[in-house]
N, C-alpha and C positions, 0 to 999 in steps of 0.2 A: 779848744781853739775855735774861734768864731768862723763860720763858713762865709765865703765870699758870695755876694748876691749875684744871681745869674740873670742875664738879659738874652732873650731870643730875638734876633734881628731878622725880619722878613723883608727882603728887598732884592730885586732882580738886577740892580745896577752894581756891578762889582766895585767900582770906584767908591760909591757911597757906602757900601757894606764895609769895605776896608777902612775907610776914614772913621766911621762910627765904631767899628770893632777895635781899632787901634786906640782910640780915645777912651772907650769904655774900659779897656784893659788897663790903660794908664791911670784911670780914675779908681781902679780897684775892683772892677766887676769881672766876672767870668762872662764871656760873650760867645754865643753860638749863632752862626749865620746859616740861613737857608734861603733859597730862591722860590721854590715851589710851595704854594699855599697848602697843598695836601701834606707835604713833608713837614710844614710848620705845625699843622695840627697834630700829627703823630709825634713830633718832637716835643711839643708842649705837653702832651699826655705823658710821655715817658720821662721827661726831665723835670717837669713842674717848675719852670723858671719863675722868678719873682715878677718879672715884667716882660711883656711882648711889645716890641716896637715894629710896626708894620706900615707899609705904604698902602693906599687904597687901590692904586692902579698897578696890578700885577698882571703880567701878560699871559700867564699860563693857567688854564683851569679856572679855579675859583678866583674871584676878585678879593681884594683885601676886606671889603665889606662882608662878603660871604664868609670869609675866614672868621671875622669878628663874631658874626651871628652864630656860627658853628661852635666857637669857643664858649660863648655865653650860654648856649643851650645845653652843653655837656657838663654834668656835675663834676667831672674830673678837672675841668679847666675854667669854670665860671668865676672862680675867685681870683684868677690871675689878673693883675693890672695890665691894661692895654693902652698904649700910646700910639696914636697915628701921626706919622710925619709924611706930609703929602704936598705935592705941588698943585693939587686940585684944592685950592684954598678959598673958593668963594663960599659965602654963607650957606648955600644949599649943600655943598660938599661936607662942610663941617656938621651940619644938621644930620645928613645921612649917616655920617660916622658915629655921631652921638646916638642916633636911633638904633644903629647896629649894636651899640654897647661899648664904645670906647670910653675910657676914663678921661683922656686928654687928647686934644688935637693941636698939633704944631705945624704951621705952614712952612713949606720950603721957600727959600733956603733956610735951613736950620743948622746953626753952628753946633759942633759936637758938644761944646761946653754948655750950650743951652739945653741940649737933650739930657746931659748928665744932671743938670740942675732940676729939670722936670722929673726925671726918674727918681731922684732923691726926694723931691717933694711928694710924689705919689706914694713912695714907700714909707715915708715918715707920717703921712696922713692915714695910713692903714691901721 
């Protein structure tokens, strides 16, 4: 039996997490939600998700950019696809996320179906 692909959602806004989580599950993914960047790193190491979807503006501890850099430096997580979904969508923010190591940057507002299409594209490109 084929395993369902797993997405780790890192977002501190409960409504957004719930919206994306529900749609990802509807689209056939397993989804795990976390708010704290440090929890996200530990969860990524333990679970080895197929994709991590994170915002860059996280209010506690590490920023989303710090999280991405940490994930890329660690051999246990450097292979995981990372998609940024952020309201900080000026060119400078996109470049910062790309320099940190994200694979794809999606500006908010981002419809759940747009996110699922992007995830499938990143996974199929791998």
